[in-house]
C-alpha positions in Angstrom: -63.7 42.9 37.3 -64.3 46.3 38.7 -63.0 47.9 35.7 -65.8 46.4 33.6 -68.6 47.7 35.9 -69.6 51.2 36.5 -70.3 50.8 40.3 -69.4 47.8 42.6 -70.1 47.3 46.3 -67.8 44.8 48.0 -68.6 43.3 51.5 -70.3 46.6 52.7 -71.3 46.5 56.4 -72.6 49.2 58.6 -73.9 49.3 62.4 -75.5 52.0 64.3 -74.6 51.1 67.9 -75.4 47.5 68.5 -77.8 47.4 65.5 -76.4 45.7 62.4 -78.0 47.8 59.5 -76.0 46.4 56.6 -74.6 42.8 56.6 -72.0 42.2 53.9 -73.4 43.7 50.8 -72.1 42.9 47.3 -73.4 44.5 44.2 -72.4 45.5 40.6 -74.2 48.0 38.5 -73.7 48.2 34.8 -73.3 51.5 32.8 -76.8 52.9 31.8 -78.7 50.4 34.2 -81.7 51.2 36.1 -81.4 49.3 39.5 -84.1 49.4 42.3 -83.5 48.7 45.8 -86.8 47.2 47.1 -87.8 46.5 50.7 -89.7 47.5 53.6 -88.9 50.4 55.9 -85.7 49.8 58.1 -84.3 47.2 55.6 -81.1 49.3 54.9 -82.0 50.8 51.5 -81.3 54.5 52.3 -78.1 53.6 54.3 -76.9 51.8 51.2 -77.5 54.8 49.0 -75.9 57.2 51.5 -72.6 55.0 51.5 -72.5 55.1 47.6 -72.9 58.9 47.8 -70.3 59.3 50.6 -72.7 60.7 53.1 -72.0 57.7 55.3 -68.9 55.7 55.8 -69.3 51.9 55.9 -67.7 50.0 58.8 -66.1 47.6 56.4 -66.0 46.9 52.6 -65.2 49.1 49.7 -67.0 51.1 47.0 -65.6 51.2 43.5 -66.8 53.7 40.9 -65.6 53.4 37.3 -62.8 51.0 38.4 -61.6 53.5 41.1 -61.7 52.8 44.8 -63.9 55.7 46.2 -64.4 54.3 49.6 -62.6 57.2 51.4 -63.5 60.0 49.0 -65.7 63.0 49.9 -69.2 63.3 48.4 -68.2 66.0 46.0 -65.2 63.9 44.6 -67.3 61.0 43.6 -69.3 62.3 40.5 -72.5 60.9 42.1 -75.6 62.9 42.7 -78.7 62.2 44.9 -82.4 63.0 44.7 -84.2 63.1 48.2 -87.8 62.3 48.9 -88.5 65.9 49.9 -86.6 67.2 47.0 -84.6 69.7 49.2 -85.1 72.6 46.8 -83.8 76.0 48.1 -87.1 78.0 48.8 -85.6 81.4 48.4 -84.3 80.5 44.8 -86.3 80.3 41.7 -86.3 77.2 39.4 -83.3 78.3 37.3 -81.2 79.3 40.4 -82.1 75.9 42.1 -80.9 74.0 38.9 -77.9 76.1 38.3 -76.6 76.4 42.0 -74.0 73.5 41.7 -72.6 75.0 38.4 -72.4 78.5 40.0 -70.4 77.2 43.1 -68.0 75.5 40.7 -67.5 78.9 39.0 -68.7 77.8 35.5 -69.2 80.7 33.1 -72.5 82.6 33.2 -73.4 81.7 29.6 -72.5 78.1 30.2 -74.8 78.1 33.2 -77.7 79.6 31.3 -77.4 77.3 28.5 -77.1 74.2 30.6 -80.0 75.2 32.9 -82.2 75.8 29.8 -81.2 72.3 28.4 -82.1 70.7 31.6 -85.5 72.4 31.8 -86.4 71.2 28.5 -85.1 67.7 29.4 -87.6 67.6 32.3 -90.4 69.2 30.2 -90.4 72.5 32.3 -89.4 74.9 29.7 -90.8 78.3 30.6 -90.9 77.5 34.3 -87.4 79.0 35.1 -88.5 82.2 36.9 -91.1 80.4 39.2 -90.5 79.8 42.9 -90.7 76.3 44.3 -93.8 77.2 46.3 -95.6 78.0 43.0 -94.9 74.4 41.8 -96.9 71.1 41.9 -95.4 68.1 43.7 -94.5 66.5 40.3 -93.0 69.7 39.0 -90.8 70.1 42.2 -89.7 66.5 41.6 -88.7 67.3 38.1 -86.8 70.3 39.2 -84.9 68.2 41.8 -83.9 65.6 39.1 -82.9 68.5 36.6 -80.6 70.0 39.4 -79.1 66.6 40.0 -78.3 65.8 36.3 -76.9 69.2 35.1 -73.3 68.0 36.3 -73.9 64.8 34.2 -73.0 62.4 37.2 -72.0 58.8 36.4 -74.6 57.5 38.9 -77.9 59.2 40.0 -79.3 58.0 43.3 -83.0 58.5 44.0 -84.4 58.0 47.5 -88.2 57.3 47.1 -88.6 60.5 45.0 -92.1 59.8 44.1 -93.3 58.9 47.8 -95.2 62.2 48.3 -97.1 62.0 45.0 -100.8 60.9 44.5 -101.2 57.5 42.6 -102.0 58.9 39.3 -99.1 61.4 39.2 -96.9 58.8 40.7 -97.6 56.5 37.7 -97.0 59.3 35.2 -93.7 60.3 36.8 -92.5 56.6 36.7 -92.8 56.7 33.0 -91.1 60.1 32.9 -88.3 59.0 35.0 -87.6 55.9 32.9 -87.7 58.0 29.8 -85.3 60.5 31.3 -82.9 57.7 32.4 -82.8 56.2 29.0 -82.3 59.5 27.3 -79.5 60.5 29.5 -77.8 57.0 29.5 -77.0 57.5 33.3 -77.1 54.7 35.7 -80.0 55.1 38.3 -80.2 53.5 41.7 -83.6 53.9 42.9 -85.2 53.2 46.2 -88.8 52.2 46.8 -91.0 49.9 49.0 -93.6 49.8 46.2 -93.3 46.5 44.5 -95.4 47.8 41.4 -93.1 50.6 41.0 -90.0 48.4 41.0 -91.5 45.8 38.5 -92.5 48.7 36.2 -89.2 50.7 36.1 -86.3 48.5 36.8 -83.7 46.6 34.6 -82.9 44.7 37.8 -84.3 44.6 41.2 -82.4 44.1 44.5 -84.8 42.8 47.1 -83.6 43.7 50.6 -84.3 42.3 54.0 -82.8 43.0 57.2 -79.6 44.6 55.9 -79.1 41.8 53.3 -79.7 41.4 49.6 -82.4 38.5 49.4 -82.4 38.3 45.7 -81.1 40.3 42.7 -82.5 39.8 39.2 -84.7 41.1 36.5 -88.3 41.9 37.1 -89.6 38.6 35.5 -86.9 36.7 37.4 -87.8 38.0 40.8 -91.6 37.8 40.1 -91.7 34.4 38.4 -88.8 32.6 40.0 -88.5 33.8 43.7 -85.6 32.2 45.6 -87.1 32.5 49.0 -90.4 32.6 50.7 -89.8 36.2 51.7 -89.4 37.3 48.1 -92.3 35.4 47.0 -94.6 37.0 49.5 -93.1 40.5 49.3 -93.1 40.8 45.6 -96.6 39.9 44.4 -97.9 38.3 47.5 -97.6 34.6 46.3 -98.9 31.6 48.2 -96.3 29.7 50.2 -97.0 26.2 51.0 -95.0 23.6 52.9 -95.3 19.8 52.8 -93.4 16.6 52.0 -92.1 15.4 48.7 -93.4 12.0 47.9 -92.0 11.2 44.5 -90.3 12.6 41.5 -90.3 11.6 37.9 -87.8 12.5 35.1 -89.6 14.7 32.5 -86.6 15.1 30.2 -84.9 18.4 29.3 -83.3 18.4 32.7 -86.5 18.8 34.6 -88.4 16.6 37.1 -92.0 16.3 38.0 -92.5 16.3 41.8 -95.3 15.1 43.7 -96.1 17.2 46.9 -98.0 16.0 49.8 -99.7 18.7 52.0 -102.1 18.0 55.0 -105.0 19.1 52.7 -104.1 17.0 49.7 -101.6 16.5 46.9 -100.3 18.7 44.1 -97.5 18.8 41.6 -94.6 21.1 40.6 -91.6 21.0 38.3 -88.0 21.9 39.1 -84.6 21.5 37.6 -83.1 18.1 38.2 -79.8 19.3 39.6 -81.8 21.3 42.2 -84.4 18.8 43.2 -84.9 17.7 46.5 -85.2 13.9 47.6 -88.5 12.1 48.3 -89.3 12.4 51.9 -87.8 15.8 52.4 -89.7 18.8 53.6 -90.1 21.4 50.8 -91.7 24.8 50.3 -93.2 25.9 47.0 -94.5 29.3 46.0 -97.4 29.8 43.6 -98.9 33.1 42.2 -102.5 33.7 42.7 -103.2 34.2 39.1 -102.0 30.6 38.5 -104.2 29.0 41.2 -107.5 27.4 40.0 -110.5 27.0 42.4 -113.0 24.2 41.4 -116.1 23.1 43.5 -115.8 20.0 45.6 -119.5 19.4 45.3 -122.1 19.5 42.5 -125.1 21.6 42.6 -127.0 18.7 44.1 -124.5 18.3 47.0 -122.7 15.3 45.5 -118.9 15.2 46.2 -116.6 15.8 43.2 -113.2 14.4 43.3 -110.2 16.4 41.8 -109.4 15.5 38.2 -106.7 12.9 38.0 -104.5 15.2 35.8 -104.8 18.0 38.3 -104.7 16.9 42.0 -105.7 19.5 44.5 -105.8 20.8 48.0 -109.1 20.7 49.9 -110.2 24.1 51.0 -113.1 26.3 52.0 -113.8 29.8 50.5 -113.5 32.5 53.1 -113.8 35.8 51.3 -113.6 37.8 48.2 -112.1 41.3 47.7 -111.7 43.6 44.7 -108.9 45.9 44.1 -106.9 47.2 41.0 -108.9 45.3 38.5 -108.3 42.0 40.2 -110.7 39.8 42.2 -108.9 38.1 45.1 -110.6 34.9 46.4 -109.2 33.5 49.6 -109.7 30.0 51.0 -108.6 28.2 54.1 -106.9 25.0 53.6 -108.1 21.9 55.4 -106.0 20.3 58.1 -103.4 23.1 57.8 -103.4 24.7 61.2 -103.2 28.4 61.6 -101.1 31.2 60.0 -100.5 32.5 56.5 -99.6 29.0 55.3 -103.0 27.9 56.1 -104.7 30.0 53.5 -104.4 30.1 49.7 -105.7 32.9 47.3 -106.5 33.0 43.7 -106.6 36.2 41.6 -109.0 36.8 38.7 -109.9 39.6 36.3 -113.2 40.9 36.8 -115.4 42.0 39.7 -117.2 38.8 40.7 -117.1 35.0 40.9 -119.9 32.3 41.3 -117.9 31.1 44.4 -119.1 32.2 47.8 -117.9 32.2 51.4 -118.4 28.6 52.8 -118.1 26.8 49.4 -115.9 23.6 49.5 -113.3 23.8 46.7 -110.2 22.1 45.2 -107.3 24.4 44.7 -104.8 23.3 42.0 -102.3 24.7 39.4 -100.2 23.7 36.5 -97.1 21.9 37.7 -94.8 24.3 35.8 -96.2 27.4 37.6 -95.0 26.4 41.0 -91.5 27.3 42.3 -89.3 25.7 45.0 -88.2 28.4 47.5 -85.8 28.4 50.4 -83.5 26.0 49.0 -80.0 26.3 50.5 -78.2 26.1 47.1 -80.4 28.8 45.6 -80.5 31.2 48.5 
């Protein structure tokens, strides 16, 4: 198996004192793949990268690179390079000298170094910047120099530890496109660290969601976003609504899928799931539903008359609590009736635009299409 993959982690664990930082990680990376480790601070992302690079030793487990066990090899024997968040450029060297430093210490011919550095500068679109000092460069330019320095030796894997973290939003988005272009052009496998979900969804072939030293879910951006396996992933990637209730019935819809009727303290709703993964009536279940799929409809007419939910779209009774606008999306929040306190007592809907006729205090029905809800926290899926 390991000969078929470029990089494999097998049962990696790591502790610092009594703190378990990594808890049995398994991962395989394909050639030319862009993998992103996504998680909050302290979840083990950087430690994982440092173990791949050989800068840290795992307490147990093995690292395979191109079919070879490199667990005990020194960093300079692994053909893996790393780009750090602070870029770590030598301040006393100009751009050319920074990029060519590793070639120089390997005693490559001067003419070869000059040619390779010039090619690397063109690759990162910094032709003509070779004589500049790092202090004369912008943040985005320093980031490009750091990448150029890392790729001149054509590593098999390039590790990037939040390299865009210090950039402003506009430049960060521009550099996301540039890094993805560069990765495709080079054909090198990238393993990228971020805590920014938008960045991960934009750039990655696959996303590895980390939590407390474990891999919570591994999948493509659409898989992780549309089919989260746990409530943590649902909330962390895209901030989905997670609701808990009781399954009251299930109906075969054909094609290996069932329609489930879900009972919540504030009402009833529906969802679909694969038959083989479906829970049984009476079981407690959790479902996740993205805000863009949630529909809010008034519970009362303009004259104050009570309106029932449509038979084809049962709903949960709630009251609007607020509206906020960010990033081209209007977020409307509501408190579910009889749902107690905490995050599960609220539901939100996202809309394009800057306003909505709904106002704080309005009584509404919250509903969604059954195929837009996802079961989470099922043991067989975790």
